[in-house]
C-alpha positions in Angstrom: 3.1 59.5 17.2 5.1 61.4 19.8 5.3 60.5 23.5 6.6 62.1 26.6 8.4 59.7 29.1 5.3 59.6 31.3 2.9 59.0 28.4 5.0 56.1 27.0 5.3 54.5 30.5 1.6 54.7 31.0 0.8 53.2 27.6 3.4 50.4 28.0 2.1 49.6 31.5 -1.5 49.2 30.2 -0.3 46.8 27.5 1.9 44.8 29.8 -0.8 44.6 32.5 -2.8 42.3 30.2 -0.6 39.4 31.0 1.5 40.3 34.1 0.4 41.8 37.5 0.0 45.7 37.5 3.1 46.2 39.7 5.2 44.0 37.5 3.9 45.8 34.4 4.9 49.2 35.8 8.4 47.9 36.7 9.0 46.2 33.4 8.0 49.3 31.4 10.4 51.4 33.5 13.2 48.8 33.1 12.8 48.7 29.3 12.9 52.5 29.0 15.8 52.9 31.4 17.7 50.4 29.3 17.2 52.2 26.1 17.9 55.7 27.5 20.7 54.4 29.8 19.2 56.3 32.8 18.0 55.4 36.2 14.5 55.5 37.8 15.1 58.9 39.4 15.8 60.3 35.9 12.5 59.0 34.6 10.7 60.7 37.4 12.6 64.0 37.0 12.1 64.0 33.2 8.5 62.7 33.0 7.4 65.5 30.6 10.4 65.2 28.3 9.7 64.1 24.8 11.1 60.8 23.5 13.4 61.1 20.5 12.2 59.0 17.5 15.1 56.6 17.6 14.7 55.9 21.3 10.9 55.5 20.8 11.4 53.1 17.9 13.9 51.1 19.9 11.9 50.8 23.1 8.8 50.0 21.1 10.5 47.0 19.5 11.6 45.7 22.9 8.1 46.2 24.3 6.7 44.1 21.4 9.2 41.3 22.2 8.0 41.3 25.8 4.4 41.3 24.8 5.2 38.2 22.8 6.2 36.6 26.0 10.0 36.9 25.8 11.5 37.3 29.3 12.9 40.8 30.1 16.2 39.2 31.2 16.6 37.8 27.7 15.6 41.0 26.0 18.2 42.9 28.0 20.7 40.1 28.2 21.2 40.5 31.9 19.6 40.1 35.3 20.6 41.5 38.7 21.0 38.9 41.5 22.3 39.6 45.0 23.6 42.9 43.8 25.5 41.4 40.8 24.8 42.2 37.2 24.8 38.8 35.4 24.7 38.0 31.8 21.7 35.8 30.9 21.1 33.8 27.8 18.5 31.2 26.7 21.0 28.6 27.7 20.7 29.4 31.3 18.0 29.6 34.0 17.0 33.2 34.8 18.2 34.0 38.4 15.2 34.6 40.7 14.9 36.5 44.0 13.8 33.4 45.9 17.2 31.9 45.2 18.8 34.6 47.3 17.5 32.7 50.3 20.0 29.9 49.4 22.9 32.4 49.1 22.1 34.0 52.5 21.9 30.6 54.2 25.3 29.7 52.7 27.0 32.9 53.8 25.7 32.4 57.3 27.5 29.0 57.5 30.8 30.3 56.0 33.5 30.9 58.5 37.0 31.7 57.2 38.5 29.9 54.3 36.2 27.2 53.1 35.7 25.1 49.9 32.3 25.6 48.3 30.7 23.6 45.5 27.8 24.9 43.4 26.0 22.2 41.5 24.2 23.2 38.3 25.6 26.8 38.3 23.8 28.1 35.2 24.7 31.8 35.0 26.9 31.3 38.1 24.5 33.3 40.2 24.9 31.4 43.4 28.6 30.7 43.1 29.5 34.2 42.2 27.4 35.8 44.9 29.1 33.5 47.5 32.5 34.3 46.0 31.9 38.0 46.1 30.8 38.1 49.7 33.2 35.4 51.0 36.4 36.3 49.0 38.5 33.9 51.1 36.5 30.9 49.9 37.4 28.7 47.0 34.3 28.2 44.9 33.9 25.4 42.4 30.9 25.9 40.0 29.8 22.9 37.8 27.3 22.5 35.1 26.6 19.8 32.5 25.8 22.4 29.8 28.9 23.7 28.1 26.9 26.8 26.9 25.7 27.6 30.4 29.2 27.1 31.9 30.6 29.5 29.3 28.1 32.1 30.6 29.1 31.5 34.2 32.8 31.8 33.3 32.2 35.1 31.4 30.2 36.5 34.4 33.1 35.5 36.8 35.6 37.3 34.5 33.5 40.4 34.1 33.0 40.6 37.9 36.7 39.9 38.4 36.0 37.1 40.8 39.2 35.0 40.7 38.2 32.6 43.5 35.8 30.7 41.2 36.6 27.7 39.1 34.1 26.5 36.5 34.1 22.8 35.8 32.1 20.8 33.2 30.3 18.0 35.2 26.9 16.4 35.5 26.5 16.9 39.3 29.5 15.0 40.8 30.4 12.9 37.8 33.6 14.7 36.8 34.8 15.4 40.4 37.4 13.2 42.0 36.1 11.0 44.8 38.6 12.6 47.2 37.5 16.2 46.3 35.9 17.3 49.6 33.9 20.5 50.3 32.8 22.3 53.4 29.6 23.5 51.7 27.6 22.1 48.8 24.8 24.3 47.4 22.4 23.7 44.5 19.3 25.1 42.8 18.7 21.9 40.7 15.7 21.3 38.4 12.7 20.5 40.6 9.5 20.9 38.6 7.4 17.9 37.7 7.9 17.0 34.0 4.1 17.2 33.4 3.6 20.5 35.1 1.6 22.8 32.8 3.5 25.9 34.1 6.4 24.7 32.0 4.4 25.9 28.9 3.6 29.3 30.4 5.3 32.6 31.0 9.1 33.0 31.1 9.5 29.2 31.6 8.8 28.6 27.9 12.0 30.4 27.0 14.3 28.7 29.6 16.2 25.3 29.1 13.9 22.5 30.1 16.9 20.5 31.5 17.3 23.3 34.1 13.6 23.2 35.1 12.1 19.7 35.0 13.2 16.6 36.9 11.2 13.5 36.3 7.6 12.6 37.2 7.8 13.9 40.7 10.3 16.7 40.2 12.7 15.1 42.6 14.9 13.0 40.3 18.0 15.3 40.4 17.6 16.2 44.1 17.5 12.4 44.9 20.8 11.9 43.0 22.5 14.9 44.7 21.4 13.8 48.2 22.5 10.2 47.6 26.0 11.3 46.5 26.7 14.4 48.5 28.0 12.7 51.7 30.9 11.4 49.7 32.0 14.9 48.9 31.4 16.7 52.2 34.1 17.3 54.8 33.1 16.3 58.4 30.7 19.0 59.6 30.1 20.2 56.1 26.6 21.4 54.9 24.4 20.5 51.9 21.9 23.2 50.9 19.2 22.6 48.3 16.6 24.9 46.8 13.3 23.0 46.0 9.6 23.4 45.2 7.2 25.0 47.7 5.6 21.6 48.3 8.7 19.4 48.4 10.3 20.2 51.8 9.0 17.1 53.6 10.2 14.8 50.8 13.7 16.5 50.7 14.0 16.3 54.5 13.2 12.5 54.4 15.9 12.0 51.7 18.5 13.9 53.7 17.7 11.9 56.8 17.9 8.6 54.9 21.4 9.6 53.6 22.6 10.1 57.2 22.6 13.9 57.3 21.7 15.7 60.5 20.6 19.1 61.8 18.0 19.2 59.0 16.0 22.5 58.6 14.0 24.3 56.0 14.0 28.0 55.3 11.3 30.1 53.8 11.7 32.3 50.7 10.6 36.0 50.3 7.0 34.9 49.8 6.9 32.7 52.9 7.2 29.4 51.0 9.4 26.5 52.2 12.2 26.9 49.6 15.6 25.9 50.9 16.5 22.8 53.0 19.9 22.3 54.6 21.6 19.5 56.5 25.0 18.7 58.0 27.2 15.8 57.4 28.9 14.2 60.4 31.3 11.3 59.5 30.1 8.2 61.3 32.3 7.2 64.2 33.2 3.9 62.6 34.7 5.8 59.7 36.6 8.2 61.9 38.5 5.4 63.7 
């Protein structure tokens, strides 16, 4: 069967709309066809009545079937855009999401001049690389416990020619010297409850469980990070954490208990409490 560009997009949109919202179905259909044809969205509009060559049709149909089986678009294409950066994505990494851009924006607002930044659980390197790109004077250290994920982050850094990023194998702070201090520590750690049924639905089924779930209450990793972070922050340094929409109060209480101050929570693009930050001030008794 032959299709024009417009006809294929309409058919694909109808199929995708069976399991994703209509606006996402339309966008995903366009993304798949743009990828196969190596064109932009304006081209699709201008060439809506053009016929699709058989080889292109066969290729995009195979990608569509993979998506209809539930495979994430980011895995099908092998990449995802985040904060204006094209990042390689694999099943070994979390797929960067728009809500996490809230964390990057918060970090960039605090950066003033040359600062040392630590990204805990970097995955694709999304947060670290976005900060490194927009704050080129900063020294960014990106850590991850997964060697496979760290390799992806290093490859993304090399592809983007961001030489102010160092990738280090570490489970949170474990491989970092105790005297290694930072002005800013950022993290999008696992924060989903291990029993959450959403882990068996949608794109989450294809992502590493270790990057998603964190104990019975979803706060196991955040608890560890908050407890250790003061030992790695310079005086006046900031800790910023992404968390679940219903975890802001619990995270704020942890930060307060660890002696951090100036605690505040920021909303994501959907208006949900998503990022909580706090400042470390070295106690007066330690300064003397």
